[in-house]
C-alpha positions in Angstrom: 165.0 -78.8 119.0 164.4 -79.5 122.5 167.6 -80.5 124.7 166.1 -83.8 125.7 166.2 -85.0 122.0 169.8 -83.5 121.6 170.7 -85.4 124.6 169.3 -88.7 123.5 170.9 -88.6 120.1 174.4 -88.0 121.8 174.0 -91.1 124.0 173.2 -93.5 121.1 176.0 -91.8 118.7 178.9 -91.0 121.1 176.3 -95.5 119.2 175.1 -97.0 120.1 173.8 -99.2 122.8 174.6 -99.3 130.6 173.1 -100.3 133.9 170.3 -102.3 134.6 169.3 -105.8 134.9 171.3 -108.7 133.4 169.9 -111.0 130.3 169.4 -114.3 130.4 172.1 -116.6 128.6 169.8 -117.2 125.6 169.0 -113.5 125.3 172.3 -112.3 124.9 173.4 -113.5 121.5 174.7 -110.8 119.5 171.9 -111.5 116.9 169.5 -109.8 119.6 171.3 -106.6 118.6 170.6 -106.9 115.0 167.7 -104.8 113.7 166.1 -101.0 113.7 166.3 -98.9 117.0 164.3 -96.0 118.1 165.1 -93.6 120.7 162.2 -93.7 123.0 160.1 -90.5 122.5 161.8 -89.4 119.3 161.9 -90.2 115.7 165.8 -90.9 116.1 166.3 -94.4 114.4 169.2 -96.4 113.6 170.1 -99.9 112.0 172.3 -102.1 113.9 174.1 -105.2 112.4 176.4 -107.8 114.1 178.8 -110.3 112.9 181.6 -112.1 114.8 181.1 -109.7 117.8 181.6 -106.3 115.6 178.7 -104.0 115.4 177.9 -101.7 112.5 175.3 -98.8 113.4 173.8 -97.0 110.1 171.6 -94.2 110.3 168.0 -94.2 109.4 166.5 -90.9 110.6 169.0 -88.6 112.5 166.7 -85.8 112.8 169.4 -83.5 111.0 172.3 -84.7 113.3 175.5 -85.2 110.9 177.6 -88.0 112.8 179.7 -90.9 112.1 180.8 -93.9 114.0 183.2 -96.9 113.3 182.9 -100.7 114.0 181.7 -101.2 117.3 182.5 -104.4 119.9 180.0 -106.5 121.2 180.6 -108.4 124.5 177.7 -110.4 125.9 174.8 -107.8 126.7 177.4 -105.0 126.4 178.4 -103.1 123.0 180.9 -100.0 122.8 180.9 -98.0 119.6 183.3 -95.0 118.9 181.3 -91.8 117.4 182.3 -88.4 116.3 179.8 -85.4 116.5 180.2 -81.6 116.3 183.8 -81.5 117.2 183.7 -84.1 120.0 184.6 -87.8 119.8 183.5 -90.5 122.6 182.7 -94.2 123.1 179.0 -94.9 123.5 178.3 -97.9 125.8 174.9 -99.5 125.2 173.5 -102.6 127.4 170.8 -105.0 126.1 168.3 -105.2 128.7 166.1 -107.5 126.8 165.6 -108.5 123.0 163.6 -105.3 122.6 165.4 -102.7 124.9 168.7 -101.0 125.2 170.0 -98.6 127.9 172.6 -96.0 126.1 175.0 -93.9 127.7 178.5 -92.1 127.0 181.2 -93.8 128.2 183.8 -91.5 127.3 183.5 -87.7 125.5 186.2 -85.7 124.6 187.0 -82.8 124.8 185.4 -82.5 128.1 184.5 -78.7 127.9 182.5 -79.2 124.6 178.8 -78.5 125.3 178.1 -81.8 123.6 179.9 -83.7 126.3 179.1 -81.7 129.2 175.2 -82.4 128.1 175.8 -86.1 128.0 177.5 -86.6 131.3 175.7 -89.0 133.7 172.9 -89.2 131.4 171.2 -92.2 129.6 168.8 -93.1 126.9 166.3 -96.2 126.2 166.1 -97.3 122.6 163.3 -99.8 121.6 163.7 -102.3 118.7 161.0 -101.4 116.0 162.3 -104.5 113.5 164.4 -107.4 113.6 166.5 -108.5 110.7 165.0 -110.7 107.9 
């Protein structure tokens, strides 16, 4: 698997959804997060649900990666989710840029010497919404 796909996966799941523009007030609703999201240029896809500022991320197509996440927190257009993958644990930070675009980066990753953490440092991934909730 290419390094680029590996890096994109790590951003989202160390996931799920940090720099760019600010969303207009009507677009910052937690309901904007809900739906299915795919990492640009990959098949990696997750489902996101929100309720009372709590975010749940579920695997749809993980491209063979085995990871787990805890319930995340949504504050306006920023979400944070704790993720564990391959012996590393961290917090993924995501910024909702608009109703169909999220920029994801690893806010933390420990232990820092793990290859997973080294590869995600100062990187970001873009996710696009492919379906909204019913």
